[in-house]
C-alpha positions as CSV (number, residue, x, y, z in Angstrom):
1,M,248.2,71.7,84.1
2,K,250.3,74.1,82.0
3,A,254.1,74.3,81.8
4,L,256.1,77.2,80.3
5,V,259.5,76.0,79.0
6,I,261.9,78.9,78.3
7,Q,264.3,77.8,75.6
8,H,267.2,80.2,75.2
9,D,268.4,79.0,71.8
10,H,267.0,77.1,68.8
11,V,268.8,73.8,69.4
12,S,267.6,73.0,72.9
13,P,264.6,70.6,72.7
14,T,262.8,69.4,75.8
15,G,263.6,65.8,75.0
16,P,262.7,63.2,77.8
17,L,261.9,66.1,80.2
18,G,259.1,67.2,77.9
19,R,257.9,63.7,77.3
20,R,257.6,63.1,81.0
21,L,255.7,66.3,81.6
22,E,253.3,65.4,78.9
23,H,252.9,61.9,80.5
24,H,251.7,63.7,83.6
25,G,249.2,65.7,81.6
26,F,251.0,69.0,81.2
27,E,250.3,71.2,78.2
28,I,253.7,72.6,77.3
29,T,254.3,76.1,75.8
30,E,257.8,76.6,74.5
31,F,259.1,80.1,74.4
32,L,262.3,80.8,72.4
33,V,264.4,83.7,73.7
34,V,267.1,84.0,71.0
35,P,265.8,83.1,67.5
36,K,268.1,81.3,65.1
37,E,268.9,84.4,63.0
38,S,270.1,86.2,66.2
39,F,272.3,83.3,67.5
40,K,275.6,85.1,66.7
41,D,274.2,88.4,68.1
42,P,272.1,87.3,71.0
43,N,271.5,90.5,72.9
44,V,267.9,90.7,71.7
45,T,265.0,92.4,73.5
46,V,262.4,90.0,74.8
47,E,259.0,90.2,76.3
48,F,258.5,87.1,78.4
49,P,255.0,85.4,78.6
50,N,252.9,86.1,81.7
51,P,253.9,83.3,84.2
52,D,250.5,83.6,85.9
53,D,249.1,81.5,83.1
54,F,251.3,78.5,84.0
55,D,251.6,76.0,86.8
56,L,255.3,75.3,86.2
57,V,258.1,77.3,84.6
58,V,261.2,75.5,83.3
59,F,264.4,77.5,82.4
60,L,266.6,75.5,80.0
61,G,270.3,75.8,79.3
62,A,272.1,78.3,77.0
63,P,275.4,78.6,75.3
64,W,275.9,82.0,77.0
65,G,276.8,82.7,80.6
66,A,274.2,83.6,83.3
67,W,276.8,86.2,84.5
68,D,277.4,87.9,81.1
69,D,275.3,91.1,81.2
70,K,277.4,92.6,78.4
71,C,276.6,89.8,76.0
72,I,272.9,89.1,76.8
73,G,271.9,91.7,79.4
74,N,268.9,92.9,77.4
75,W,267.0,89.7,78.2
76,L,269.1,88.3,81.0
77,T,268.3,91.1,83.5
78,P,264.5,90.8,83.1
79,E,264.7,87.0,83.1
80,I,266.6,87.1,86.4
81,E,263.8,89.3,87.8
82,L,261.2,86.9,86.5
83,C,262.9,83.9,88.1
84,R,263.3,85.7,91.4
85,D,259.7,86.7,91.5
86,L,258.5,83.2,90.7
87,V,260.6,81.4,93.3
88,T,260.0,83.9,96.1
89,A,256.2,83.7,95.3
90,N,256.4,79.9,95.8
91,K,255.7,79.1,92.2
92,P,257.3,75.8,91.0
93,V,260.4,76.5,88.9
94,L,262.9,74.0,87.4
95,G,266.2,75.4,86.3
96,I,268.5,73.4,84.1
97,C,272.2,74.3,83.6
98,F,272.0,77.9,82.6
99,G,268.6,77.9,84.2
100,G,270.1,76.6,87.5
101,Q,272.7,79.3,87.3
102,L,270.1,81.9,86.6
103,M,268.1,80.7,89.7
104,A,271.2,80.8,91.9
105,R,272.0,84.4,90.8
106,A,268.5,85.6,91.1
107,L,268.3,84.4,94.7
108,G,271.6,85.9,95.9
109,G,274.1,83.2,94.9
110,T,276.9,83.8,92.4
111,V,277.7,82.6,88.8
112,A,281.1,82.9,87.3
113,P,283.4,81.0,84.8
114,G,284.7,77.8,86.4
115,Q,288.3,76.7,86.4
116,H,287.6,74.2,83.6
117,P,284.6,73.0,81.7
118,E,282.5,69.9,82.3
119,I,281.6,68.2,79.0
120,G,280.2,64.7,78.8
121,W,278.7,62.0,81.0
122,T,279.5,62.7,84.6
123,Y,278.6,61.1,88.0
124,I,277.6,63.4,90.8
125,W,277.3,62.9,94.6
126,S,273.7,63.3,95.8
127,D,272.5,63.5,99.4
128,D,269.1,62.4,98.3
129,Q,269.2,59.9,95.4
130,T,265.5,59.5,95.4
131,L,265.2,63.1,94.3
132,V,268.4,63.7,92.3
133,G,270.2,60.5,91.3
134,N,273.9,60.2,91.1
135,G,273.7,59.8,87.3
136,P,275.6,59.7,85.1
137,W,274.2,63.0,83.8
138,F,275.3,64.8,80.7
139,Q,277.1,68.1,81.3
140,F,278.1,70.9,78.9
141,H,279.1,74.0,80.8
142,Y,282.0,76.4,81.5
143,D,280.5,78.2,84.5
144,R,279.6,77.3,88.0
145,F,277.1,78.7,90.6
146,T,277.2,79.0,94.3
147,V,274.1,77.8,96.2
148,P,272.0,80.8,97.1
149,P,271.2,81.7,100.7
150,G,268.2,79.7,102.1
151,A,268.6,76.9,99.6
152,V,269.4,73.3,100.4
153,E,272.3,71.8,98.4
154,I,271.3,68.4,97.2
155,A,274.2,67.3,95.1
156,R,277.7,68.2,94.0
157,N,280.9,66.9,92.5
158,P,284.5,68.0,92.8
159,V,284.0,70.7,90.1
160,A,280.8,72.5,91.1
161,P,277.6,72.3,93.0
162,Q,275.1,70.2,91.0
163,A,271.6,70.6,92.5
164,F,269.7,72.6,95.1
165,T,266.1,73.1,96.2
166,I,264.4,76.2,97.5
167,N,260.7,76.6,98.2
168,R,259.0,74.7,95.4
169,S,261.9,75.0,93.0
170,L,264.9,72.9,91.9
171,G,268.0,74.0,90.2
172,V,270.5,71.6,88.6
173,Q,273.8,72.0,86.8
174,F,273.5,69.0,84.5
175,H,271.2,68.3,81.5
176,P,268.4,65.8,82.2
177,E,266.6,66.9,79.1
178,L,269.5,65.8,76.8
179,D,269.3,62.8,74.5
180,S,271.4,62.0,71.4
181,A,269.3,64.0,69.0
182,A,269.8,67.1,71.2
183,L,273.5,66.5,71.5
184,K,273.8,66.2,67.7
185,G,272.2,69.6,67.4
186,W,274.6,71.2,69.9
187,L,277.6,69.7,68.2
188,D,276.5,70.9,64.8
189,E,275.8,74.4,66.1
190,G,279.4,74.9,67.2
191,G,280.0,72.1,69.7
192,W,282.4,70.0,67.8
193,P,285.4,72.4,68.3
194,S,284.4,72.9,72.0
195,V,284.6,69.1,72.6
196,A,287.9,68.9,70.7
197,E,289.4,71.8,72.7
198,D,288.5,69.8,75.8
199,H,290.7,66.9,74.4
200,Q,287.7,64.7,73.8
201,D,286.4,62.8,70.7
202,G,283.0,64.2,69.7
203,E,282.1,61.1,67.6
204,I,282.7,58.8,70.6
205,M,280.7,61.2,72.8
206,L,277.8,61.1,70.4
207,A,278.0,57.3,70.1
208,Q,278.1,57.0,73.9
209,T,275.0,59.2,74.2
210,V,273.1,57.1,71.7
211,A,274.0,54.0,73.8
212,E,272.9,55.9,77.0
213,D,269.6,57.2,75.6
214,A,267.3,54.6,77.2
215,A,269.0,54.6,80.6
216,G,269.2,58.4,80.6
217,E,265.5,58.7,79.8
218,A,264.7,56.5,82.8
219,R,266.8,58.7,85.1
220,T,265.2,61.8,83.8
221,Y,261.7,60.4,84.3
222,A,262.6,59.5,87.9
223,L,264.0,63.0,88.5
224,V,260.9,64.7,87.0
225,D,258.5,62.5,89.0
226,A,260.3,63.2,92.3
227,Y,260.5,66.9,91.6
228,L,256.8,67.2,90.7
229,S,255.6,65.2,93.7
230,R,258.1,66.0,96.5
231,V,259.2,69.6,95.7
232,A,256.7,71.3,93.5
233,G,253.6,69.4,94.9
234,L,252.0,69.3,91.5
235,I,251.3,65.5,91.2
């Protein structure tokens, strides 16, 4: 099987998500939307790969908003259309953070800035812990989505919806792909001030994530296994 992973920026590796897909025999193709040299001016023009060549499409997170047409509309608009076409055609899609927001917007939900960010390790409240566990999961977002019509909300917390399923697809607000190496990349690419502005200590957050790596990887493996078998029907 083949998986297309759409990475919106140069500091978003697939981490334990990619390792679990490879465990199940997936050949992963990573497609970078905004190259490093365009990170400060991200409204690039993009030609996305043909999704017909893949069994699964994963939309990862991004430091930009899935509502922000002015900032990233050149590629956000066609990506929304791509996501809508995939999900409505019953192709398996996994949307993570920005990717979950993208899926919600593509299918008739809304995405907008939230009242405050979620940054760090967070517990959620899941209706189906065998599919989406309660966590803790790592969060790093300023926006929130509403669950689109026809979708089933699986999890939430007091800040925002956290997971939904529709057809063979799953959208989540948190970051199952994150490990300490990825967090270090985010922090070094502008995340240190963001964490400080949220009145948190980035060094402690990074140390906490190092300590959480093994348990977080196990939670991600369980999530990927359940998604691939119960929702996507691929294993």
